[in-house]
C-alpha atoms as a printed R data frame, in Angstrom:
    type eleno elety resid chain resno       x       y       z
1   ATOM     1    CA   MET     A     1 -49.624 -28.384   8.425
2   ATOM     2    CA   LYS     A     2 -51.060 -26.866   5.230
3   ATOM     3    CA   SER     A     3 -49.223 -27.334   1.918
4   ATOM     4    CA   VAL     A     4 -49.757 -24.862  -0.936
5   ATOM     5    CA   GLU     A     5 -48.579 -25.406  -4.519
6   ATOM     6    CA   VAL     A     6 -47.167 -22.283  -6.166
7   ATOM     7    CA   PHE     A     7 -46.437 -22.033  -9.897
8   ATOM     8    CA   LEU     A     8 -43.494 -19.800 -10.808
9   ATOM     9    CA   VAL     A     9 -44.255 -18.136 -14.132
10  ATOM    10    CA   ASP     A    10 -42.103 -15.686 -16.091
11  ATOM    11    CA   ALA     A    11 -44.247 -12.956 -17.680
12  ATOM    12    CA   PHE     A    12 -43.623 -10.776 -20.750
13  ATOM    13    CA   THR     A    13 -41.291 -13.367 -22.232
14  ATOM    14    CA   ALA     A    14 -41.331 -16.824 -23.804
15  ATOM    15    CA   GLU     A    15 -37.942 -17.729 -22.288
16  ATOM    16    CA   PRO     A    16 -37.633 -19.140 -18.742
17  ATOM    17    CA   GLY     A    17 -35.490 -16.924 -16.553
18  ATOM    18    CA   GLN     A    18 -36.266 -13.747 -18.482
19  ATOM    19    CA   GLY     A    19 -39.034 -11.161 -18.167
20  ATOM    20    CA   ASN     A    20 -40.540 -10.831 -14.690
21  ATOM    21    CA   ARG     A    21 -41.248 -13.772 -12.409
22  ATOM    22    CA   ALA     A    22 -44.471 -14.123 -10.445
23  ATOM    23    CA   GLY     A    23 -45.808 -16.708  -8.083
24  ATOM    24    CA   VAL     A    24 -49.273 -18.011  -8.963
25  ATOM    25    CA   VAL     A    25 -51.646 -19.713  -6.500
26  ATOM    26    CA   PRO     A    26 -54.779 -20.882  -8.369
27  ATOM    27    CA   GLY     A    27 -56.948 -21.933  -5.387
28  ATOM    28    CA   ALA     A    28 -56.353 -19.429  -2.588
29  ATOM    29    CA   TRP     A    29 -59.844 -19.200  -1.077
30  ATOM    30    CA   SER     A    30 -58.832 -21.120   2.045
31  ATOM    31    CA   LEU     A    31 -55.827 -18.871   2.762
32  ATOM    32    CA   SER     A    32 -55.848 -15.970   5.191
33  ATOM    33    CA   THR     A    33 -54.248 -12.631   4.383
34  ATOM    34    CA   LYS     A    34 -51.413 -13.493   6.766
35  ATOM    35    CA   GLU     A    35 -50.824 -16.810   4.983
36  ATOM    36    CA   MET     A    36 -50.815 -15.149   1.557
37  ATOM    37    CA   GLN     A    37 -48.249 -12.639   2.762
38  ATOM    38    CA   SER     A    38 -46.125 -15.450   4.197
39  ATOM    39    CA   ILE     A    39 -46.209 -17.352   0.904
40  ATOM    40    CA   ALA     A    40 -45.273 -14.248  -1.099
41  ATOM    41    CA   ALA     A    41 -42.345 -13.583   1.242
42  ATOM    42    CA   GLN     A    42 -41.098 -17.174   0.942
43  ATOM    43    CA   ILE     A    43 -41.438 -17.186  -2.852
44  ATOM    44    CA   GLY     A    44 -39.512 -13.911  -3.056
45  ATOM    45    CA   ALA     A    45 -40.805 -12.941  -6.522
46  ATOM    46    CA   PRO     A    46 -41.669  -9.260  -7.034
47  ATOM    47    CA   GLU     A    47 -45.340 -10.273  -6.697
48  ATOM    48    CA   THR     A    48 -47.398 -13.399  -6.160
49  ATOM    49    CA   ALA     A    49 -50.964 -13.653  -7.498
50  ATOM    50    CA   PHE     A    50 -53.674 -15.368  -5.442
51  ATOM    51    CA   PHE     A    51 -56.913 -16.430  -7.135
52  ATOM    52    CA   MET     A    52 -60.160 -17.123  -5.296
53  ATOM    53    CA   LYS     A    53 -63.926 -17.036  -5.700
54  ATOM    54    CA   ALA     A    54 -65.413 -13.625  -6.482
55  ATOM    55    CA   THR     A    55 -67.368 -11.740  -3.831
56  ATOM    56    CA   SER     A    56 -68.528  -8.791  -5.994
57  ATOM    57    CA   PRO     A    57 -71.654  -9.027  -8.211
58  ATOM    58    CA   GLY     A    58 -70.743  -9.493 -11.856
59  ATOM    59    CA   ALA     A    59 -67.182 -10.662 -11.192
60  ATOM    60    CA   ASP     A    60 -66.000 -14.065 -12.438
61  ATOM    61    CA   ILE     A    61 -62.993 -14.432 -10.155
62  ATOM    62    CA   ARG     A    62 -61.131 -12.539  -7.450
63  ATOM    63    CA   LEU     A    63 -57.418 -11.723  -7.582
64  ATOM    64    CA   ARG     A    64 -55.073 -10.377  -4.901
65  ATOM    65    CA   TRP     A    65 -51.419  -9.448  -5.367
66  ATOM    66    CA   PHE     A    66 -48.703  -9.532  -2.707
67  ATOM    67    CA   SER     A    67 -45.096  -8.379  -2.873
68  ATOM    68    CA   PRO     A    68 -42.662  -9.980  -0.390
69  ATOM    69    CA   SER     A    69 -43.537  -7.258   2.138
70  ATOM    70    CA   ASN     A    70 -47.146  -6.167   1.588
71  ATOM    71    CA   GLU     A    71 -50.322  -6.360  -0.490
72  ATOM    72    CA   VAL     A    72 -50.352  -4.181  -3.625
73  ATOM    73    CA   SER     A    73 -53.329  -2.667  -5.390
74  ATOM    74    CA   LEU     A    74 -52.281  -3.368  -8.987
75  ATOM    75    CA   CYS     A    75 -49.808  -5.663 -10.747
76  ATOM    76    CA   GLY     A    76 -49.655  -6.315 -14.474
77  ATOM    77    CA   HIS     A    77 -46.989  -9.013 -14.745
78  ATOM    78    CA   ALA     A    78 -48.492 -11.244 -12.040
79  ATOM    79    CA   THR     A    79 -51.876 -10.920 -13.762
80  ATOM    80    CA   VAL     A    80 -50.435 -11.977 -17.118
81  ATOM    81    CA   ALA     A    81 -48.573 -14.845 -15.412
82  ATOM    82    CA   GLY     A    82 -51.635 -15.917 -13.450
83  ATOM    83    CA   PHE     A    83 -54.084 -16.031 -16.335
84  ATOM    84    CA   PHE     A    84 -51.543 -17.754 -18.540
85  ATOM    85    CA   GLN     A    85 -51.263 -20.483 -15.921
86  ATOM    86    CA   LEU     A    86 -54.966 -20.793 -15.091
87  ATOM    87    CA   THR     A    87 -55.995 -21.128 -18.745
88  ATOM    88    CA   GLY     A    88 -53.180 -23.642 -19.255
89  ATOM    89    CA   LEU     A    89 -54.563 -25.710 -16.391
90  ATOM    90    CA   GLY     A    90 -58.061 -25.554 -17.910
91  ATOM    91    CA   ILE     A    91 -59.460 -23.618 -14.946
92  ATOM    92    CA   LEU     A    92 -60.422 -20.599 -17.074
93  ATOM    93    CA   PRO     A    93 -61.448 -20.348 -20.753
94  ATOM    94    CA   PHE     A    94 -59.613 -18.802 -23.684
95  ATOM    95    CA   GLY     A    95 -61.169 -15.930 -25.626
96  ATOM    96    CA   LYS     A    96 -63.879 -14.968 -23.156
97  ATOM    97    CA   PRO     A    97 -63.683 -11.585 -21.381
98  ATOM    98    CA   LEU     A    98 -63.375 -12.276 -17.671
99  ATOM    99    CA   MET     A    99 -64.425  -9.764 -15.030
100 ATOM   100    CA   VAL     A   100 -61.801  -9.783 -12.290
101 ATOM   101    CA   GLU     A   101 -62.402  -8.456  -8.792
102 ATOM   102    CA   THR     A   102 -59.286  -6.662  -7.502
103 ATOM   103    CA   LYS     A   103 -58.242  -4.034  -4.993
104 ATOM   104    CA   SER     A   104 -58.309  -1.565  -7.920
105 ATOM   105    CA   GLY     A   105 -61.899  -2.439  -8.857
106 ATOM   106    CA   ILE     A   106 -63.411  -4.781 -11.431
107 ATOM   107    CA   LEU     A   107 -60.952  -5.193 -14.306
108 ATOM   108    CA   THR     A   108 -61.221  -7.138 -17.572
109 ATOM   109    CA   VAL     A   109 -58.868  -9.904 -18.710
110 ATOM   110    CA   ARG     A   110 -59.022 -11.812 -21.983
111 ATOM   111    CA   VAL     A   111 -56.618 -14.627 -22.858
112 ATOM   112    CA   GLU     A   112 -55.999 -14.896 -26.608
113 ATOM   113    CA   LYS     A   113 -54.554 -18.005 -28.230
114 ATOM   114    CA   ASP     A   114 -53.068 -18.277 -31.712
115 ATOM   115    CA   GLY     A   115 -51.791 -21.811 -32.202
116 ATOM   116    CA   ASP     A   116 -49.306 -22.384 -29.405
117 ATOM   117    CA   VAL     A   117 -48.937 -18.683 -28.607
118 ATOM   118    CA   VAL     A   118 -50.910 -17.578 -25.535
119 ATOM   119    CA   VAL     A   119 -51.235 -13.855 -24.756
120 ATOM   120    CA   PRO     A   120 -53.246 -12.637 -21.755
121 ATOM   121    CA   TRP     A   121 -54.523  -9.064 -22.140
122 ATOM   122    CA   PHE     A   122 -55.243  -7.057 -19.004
123 ATOM   123    CA   THR     A   123 -57.269  -3.819 -19.042
124 ATOM   124    CA   LEU     A   124 -55.830  -1.351 -16.547
125 ATOM   125    CA   PRO     A   125 -57.706   1.426 -14.764
126 ATOM   126    CA   THR     A   126 -57.618   4.402 -17.134
127 ATOM   127    CA   PRO     A   127 -54.856   6.655 -15.799
128 ATOM   128    CA   LYS     A   128 -55.531  10.248 -14.796
129 ATOM   129    CA   PHE     A   129 -52.244  12.099 -14.998
130 ATOM   130    CA   ARG     A   130 -51.314  15.078 -12.872
131 ATOM   131    CA   ARG     A   131 -48.256  17.291 -13.284
132 ATOM   132    CA   ALA     A   132 -45.621  16.432 -10.709
133 ATOM   133    CA   ALA     A   133 -42.595  18.707 -11.062
134 ATOM   134    CA   GLY     A   134 -42.661  19.370  -7.317
135 ATOM   135    CA   ILE     A   135 -42.573  15.682  -6.498
136 ATOM   136    CA   LEU     A   136 -39.693  15.150  -8.915
137 ATOM   137    CA   ARG     A   137 -37.639  17.732  -7.007
138 ATOM   138    CA   GLU     A   138 -38.025  15.496  -3.937
139 ATOM   139    CA   LEU     A   139 -37.228  12.296  -5.823
140 ATOM   140    CA   GLU     A   140 -34.425  13.277  -8.183
141 ATOM   141    CA   GLY     A   141 -31.774  13.315  -5.429
142 ATOM   142    CA   PRO     A   142 -32.371   9.774  -4.129
143 ATOM   143    CA   LEU     A   143 -33.284   8.630  -7.642
144 ATOM   144    CA   GLY     A   144 -30.031   9.976  -9.043
145 ATOM   145    CA   THR     A   145 -31.443  11.893 -12.010
146 ATOM   146    CA   GLN     A   146 -30.498  15.501 -11.070
147 ATOM   147    CA   LYS     A   147 -28.240  16.110 -14.072
148 ATOM   148    CA   MET     A   148 -30.200  14.086 -16.590
149 ATOM   149    CA   PRO     A   149 -32.215  16.109 -19.131
150 ATOM   150    CA   LEU     A   150 -35.940  15.449 -19.190
151 ATOM   151    CA   ASP     A   151 -38.119  14.945 -22.230
152 ATOM   152    CA   ALA     A   152 -39.359  18.539 -22.292
153 ATOM   153    CA   GLU     A   153 -42.459  17.736 -24.330
154 ATOM   154    CA   LEU     A   154 -43.774  15.317 -21.721
155 ATOM   155    CA   GLY     A   155 -42.493  16.345 -18.290
156 ATOM   156    CA   PRO     A   156 -42.934  14.393 -15.019
157 ATOM   157    CA   VAL     A   157 -46.423  13.240 -14.063
158 ATOM   158    CA   ARG     A   158 -48.107  10.947 -11.580
159 ATOM   159    CA   ASP     A   159 -51.330   8.979 -11.492
160 ATOM   160    CA   ASP     A   160 -53.046   7.481  -8.456
161 ATOM   161    CA   TYR     A   161 -50.347   4.836  -8.039
162 ATOM   162    CA   LEU     A   162 -47.049   5.659  -9.762
163 ATOM   163    CA   MET     A   163 -44.728   8.512 -10.717
164 ATOM   164    CA   TYR     A   164 -43.442   8.759 -14.311
165 ATOM   165    CA   VAL     A   165 -40.179  10.509 -15.183
166 ATOM   166    CA   PRO     A   166 -39.478  10.897 -18.955
167 ATOM   167    CA   LEU     A   167 -35.787  11.214 -19.841
168 ATOM   168    CA   LYS     A   168 -34.556  12.703 -23.094
169 ATOM   169    CA   ARG     A   169 -31.648  10.303 -23.652
170 ATOM   170    CA   PHE     A   170 -31.603   6.522 -23.550
171 ATOM   171    CA   ALA     A   171 -27.964   6.563 -22.394
172 ATOM   172    CA   ASP     A   172 -29.037   8.145 -19.103
173 ATOM   173    CA   LEU     A   173 -31.412   5.290 -18.344
174 ATOM   174    CA   SER     A   174 -28.507   2.931 -17.711
175 ATOM   175    CA   LYS     A   175 -26.757   5.444 -15.427
176 ATOM   176    CA   ILE     A   176 -29.509   5.608 -12.810
177 ATOM   177    CA   SER     A   177 -28.366   4.288  -9.429
178 ATOM   178    CA   PRO     A   178 -30.887   5.154  -6.700
179 ATOM   179    CA   GLU     A   179 -30.265   5.478  -2.980
180 ATOM   180    CA   MET     A   180 -32.970   2.968  -2.161
181 ATOM   181    CA   ASP     A   181 -33.609   3.882   1.492
182 ATOM   182    CA   LYS     A   182 -34.009   7.579   0.722
183 ATOM   183    CA   LEU     A   183 -36.096   6.856  -2.356
184 ATOM   184    CA   ALA     A   184 -38.391   4.589  -0.324
185 ATOM   185    CA   GLU     A   185 -38.920   7.360   2.226
186 ATOM   186    CA   ALA     A   186 -39.710   9.931  -0.468
187 ATOM   187    CA   LEU     A   187 -42.186   7.620  -2.206
188 ATOM   188    CA   GLU     A   188 -43.893   6.857   1.107
189 ATOM   189    CA   ARG     A   189 -44.255  10.573   1.891
190 ATOM   190    CA   ARG     A   190 -46.011  11.083  -1.417
191 ATOM   191    CA   LYS     A   191 -48.103   7.909  -1.111
192 ATOM   192    CA   LEU     A   192 -46.668   6.489  -4.334
193 ATOM   193    CA   GLY     A   193 -46.230   2.811  -5.152
194 ATOM   194    CA   GLY     A   194 -43.058   3.427  -7.163
195 ATOM   195    CA   VAL     A   195 -41.403   5.507  -9.859
196 ATOM   196    CA   SER     A   196 -41.011   4.587 -13.530
197 ATOM   197    CA   VAL     A   197 -38.243   6.289 -15.503
198 ATOM   198    CA   PHE     A   198 -38.582   5.985 -19.283
199 ATOM   199    CA   THR     A   199 -37.442   7.299 -22.619
200 ATOM   200    CA   ARG     A   200 -39.240   7.507 -25.961
201 ATOM   201    CA   ALA     A   201 -35.983   6.805 -27.794
202 ATOM   202    CA   LYS     A   202 -36.995   3.964 -30.099
203 ATOM   203    CA   SER     A   203 -35.016   0.812 -30.741
204 ATOM   204    CA   LYS     A   204 -35.537  -2.415 -32.664
205 ATOM   205    CA   ASP     A   205 -36.850  -3.855 -29.384
206 ATOM   206    CA   GLY     A   206 -39.506  -1.304 -28.503
207 ATOM   207    CA   ASP     A   207 -41.226   2.028 -28.934
208 ATOM   208    CA   PHE     A   208 -40.097   3.118 -25.476
209 ATOM   209    CA   ARG     A   209 -37.798   1.746 -22.795
210 ATOM   210    CA   SER     A   210 -38.109   2.020 -19.039
211 ATOM   211    CA   ARG     A   211 -36.937   1.121 -15.550
212 ATOM   212    CA   MET     A   212 -39.137   0.846 -12.463
213 ATOM   213    CA   PHE     A   213 -38.150   1.352  -8.803
214 ATOM   214    CA   ALA     A   214 -40.388   0.514  -5.845
215 ATOM   215    CA   PRO     A   215 -38.176   0.042  -2.752
216 ATOM   216    CA   ASN     A   216 -41.004   1.204  -0.500
217 ATOM   217    CA   ILE     A   217 -42.928  -2.018  -1.242
218 ATOM   218    CA   GLY     A   218 -39.912  -4.304  -1.123
219 ATOM   219    CA   ILE     A   219 -38.965  -4.160  -4.827
220 ATOM   220    CA   PRO     A   220 -35.729  -2.186  -5.352
221 ATOM   221    CA   GLU     A   221 -36.022  -2.559  -9.140
222 ATOM   222    CA   ASP     A   222 -38.836  -4.382 -10.879
223 ATOM   223    CA   PRO     A   223 -37.645  -6.291 -13.982
224 ATOM   224    CA   VAL     A   224 -40.722  -5.683 -16.179
225 ATOM   225    CA   THR     A   225 -43.799  -3.726 -15.072
226 ATOM   226    CA   GLY     A   226 -47.069  -4.071 -16.966
227 ATOM   227    CA   SER     A   227 -48.899  -1.581 -14.733
228 ATOM   228    CA   ALA     A   228 -46.304   1.086 -15.631
229 ATOM   229    CA   ASN     A   229 -45.849   0.318 -19.350
230 ATOM   230    CA   GLY     A   230 -49.560   0.755 -19.994
231 ATOM   231    CA   PRO     A   231 -49.733   4.303 -18.585
232 ATOM   232    CA   ILE     A   232 -46.472   5.201 -20.353
233 ATOM   233    CA   GLY     A   233 -48.142   4.254 -23.634
234 ATOM   234    CA   ALA     A   234 -51.185   6.301 -22.639
235 ATOM   235    CA   TYR     A   235 -49.069   9.342 -21.781
236 ATOM   236    CA   ILE     A   236 -47.181   9.157 -25.078
237 ATOM   237    CA   THR     A   237 -50.523   8.881 -26.895
238 ATOM   238    CA   LEU     A   238 -51.852  12.034 -25.223
239 ATOM   239    CA   ALA     A   239 -48.724  13.892 -26.358
240 ATOM   240    CA   ARG     A   240 -49.271  12.670 -29.924
241 ATOM   241    CA   LEU     A   241 -52.889  13.832 -29.855
242 ATOM   242    CA   LYS     A   242 -51.850  17.220 -28.519
243 ATOM   243    CA   LYS     A   243 -49.652  17.621 -31.595
244 ATOM   244    CA   GLY     A   244 -52.561  16.745 -33.849
245 ATOM   245    CA   ARG     A   245 -51.495  13.186 -34.586
246 ATOM   246    CA   GLY     A   246 -54.211  10.528 -34.559
247 ATOM   247    CA   LYS     A   247 -57.166  12.814 -35.394
248 ATOM   248    CA   GLY     A   248 -58.570  12.441 -31.894
249 ATOM   249    CA   GLY     A   249 -59.458   8.769 -31.996
250 ATOM   250    CA   GLY     A   250 -58.497   5.189 -32.744
251 ATOM   251    CA   THR     A   251 -56.246   2.529 -31.258
252 ATOM   252    CA   PHE     A   252 -52.545   3.164 -30.695
253 ATOM   253    CA   LYS     A   253 -50.198   0.192 -30.296
254 ATOM   254    CA   TYR     A   254 -46.780   0.114 -28.659
255 ATOM   255    CA   MET     A   255 -44.120  -2.301 -27.510
256 ATOM   256    CA   GLY     A   256 -42.480  -1.437 -24.202
257 ATOM   257    CA   ALA     A   257 -38.979  -2.774 -23.526
258 ATOM   258    CA   GLN     A   258 -37.795  -3.295 -19.962
259 ATOM   259    CA   GLY     A   259 -35.457  -5.549 -18.003
260 ATOM   260    CA   ASP     A   260 -32.555  -5.564 -20.481
261 ATOM   261    CA   LEU     A   261 -30.254  -3.729 -18.067
262 ATOM   262    CA   LEU     A   262 -30.949  -6.411 -15.442
263 ATOM   263    CA   GLY     A   263 -30.296  -9.276 -17.841
264 ATOM   264    CA   THR     A   264 -33.992 -10.243 -17.830
265 ATOM   265    CA   PRO     A   265 -35.400  -8.665 -21.002
266 ATOM   266    CA   GLY     A   266 -39.162  -8.471 -21.282
267 ATOM   267    CA   ARG     A   267 -41.558  -7.014 -23.824
268 ATOM   268    CA   VAL     A   268 -44.933  -5.510 -22.957
269 ATOM   269    CA   ARG     A   269 -47.606  -5.062 -25.612
270 ATOM   270    CA   VAL     A   270 -49.692  -1.943 -25.057
271 ATOM   271    CA   ARG     A   271 -52.977  -0.912 -26.649
272 ATOM   272    CA   VAL     A   272 -54.414   2.544 -26.026
273 ATOM   273    CA   LYS     A   273 -57.920   3.397 -27.240
274 ATOM   274    CA   VAL     A   274 -58.954   7.022 -27.717
275 ATOM   275    CA   GLU     A   275 -62.344   8.532 -28.487
276 ATOM   276    CA   LYS     A   276 -62.840  12.230 -29.174
277 ATOM   277    CA   GLY     A   277 -59.379  12.994 -27.882
278 ATOM   278    CA   ALA     A   278 -59.838  11.249 -24.530
279 ATOM   279    CA   LEU     A   279 -58.399   8.001 -23.223
280 ATOM   280    CA   THR     A   280 -61.044   5.294 -23.032
281 ATOM   281    CA   GLU     A   281 -59.040   2.085 -22.494
282 ATOM   282    CA   VAL     A   282 -55.473   1.045 -21.698
283 ATOM   283    CA   THR     A   283 -54.623  -2.640 -22.081
284 ATOM   284    CA   VAL     A   284 -51.338  -4.491 -21.607
285 ATOM   285    CA   GLY     A   285 -50.492  -7.983 -22.772
286 ATOM   286    CA   GLY     A   286 -47.616 -10.333 -23.208
287 ATOM   287    CA   ARG     A   287 -46.429 -13.886 -23.407
288 ATOM   288    CA   ALA     A   288 -45.509 -16.026 -20.412
289 ATOM   289    CA   VAL     A   289 -43.831 -19.330 -19.627
290 ATOM   290    CA   LEU     A   290 -43.946 -21.732 -16.682
291 ATOM   291    CA   SER     A   291 -40.536 -21.862 -15.038
292 ATOM   292    CA   SER     A   292 -41.015 -24.205 -12.060
293 ATOM   293    CA   ARG     A   293 -43.235 -25.187  -9.150
294 ATOM   294    CA   ARG     A   294 -42.795 -25.039  -5.414
295 ATOM   295    CA   VAL     A   295 -44.698 -26.364  -2.443
296 ATOM   296    CA   ILE     A   296 -44.883 -24.038   0.556
297 ATOM   297    CA   ASP     A   297 -45.684 -25.545   3.952
298 ATOM   298    CA   LEU     A   298 -47.669 -23.355   6.328
299 ATOM   299    CA   PRO     A   299 -48.051 -24.062  10.055
């Protein structure tokens, strides 16, 4: 029998039990894909991160993410949780840019430390948005947003992985109650990993607020989603540039708020770099805290 230690880390928060929980397995090179999937299912967190030796030239480490039901191509909160834990264990260094081999390509992670505060920063693939009004017509029934006014300036878009639905009013965000089976079917038809619904209505907690639904990959509602908050910040930045704000370049910073309606508030730091009016880099970061450990026995 094989025993595997899994660290349970809450990302995008400094308080145990808040933010978004991820399983973290530091030394997964001896595990098969089937074993990783079994561990993720037993842990039951939205995603579990598995670290192993890199196989691609130029990469420092390899990372795979699994939800309870399948492998996913991108996950921000499990990345933040994983690098928080690996630097805490002394396996990886602070401050150095690390090239990470993933299913979404080679991505960069840097773990910053200021006294006792540790913040992993994760550079996402630069999103390429496409208008998606037609897809929204398929989703708004099962999503439950038919009568909710959209943010007319933005409109619904998708990238290669997720759908983004901008609502005009914050009050409507709390009213969403999806039909999960129908939503899962619609997302599968469109080859989407989930749908993020957000509003630019500011609060003391953030520059935008969001909810994320991915029932098609076993996550009815994700508490806090780094891989969605980053593109939301990028999309808002493009709208600002279109209106002539930002003079076509610079770094735009945001705080995304998510999870409050589930009782697990989390805060995602977002940095968006622009050069000559075009997106050049989207990075998300946040704090994390070790919640507990578990040992999973495999046959």
